[in-house]
Phi, psi and omega in degrees: 000157181252131171229143176233115185229160175233132174235148179224156177053049177067023178098001179295327179234137182209160177217141178250124181259326178221115188254104173045064180263128176289139178213131182290352179291339184282127177268115180283133179057031177219163176297146177228152174244143178242131177227145176228140169243121183240122177235096185065239179269351181279123181240133177237124182248138181229140171239126182050045178064015176250133180296131178238335181193147174220140176182176177266129176233103189294332187253338188301325181290350180243013182227182180285160179243127176244144175243124181238146177242123184228138173236158177269163178068219185248025179287132177286150179241130171237121184232125177231133179254132175232148175053051179277117183228143169241115183253125180243127179296146180291151177286141182274000000 
């Protein structure tokens, strides 16, 4: 499932923008890619090149970005990140 959340001050303040939404773009027990396009407050999220969510997040573009993998029950999680890039357009 896909969730998009924002936390601040070590988790003291938080907001949920997309809460545990099932999406067929997620490959179970296979590699997945996550992409975001951020233009000001507009955020577009993609999993395996498929659009999964769009919305305004006022603070995320000015704070750190964390990626978390969570499963329910007693399923083990193995997460490896490759080719992690943050691309910022040059100032004109």
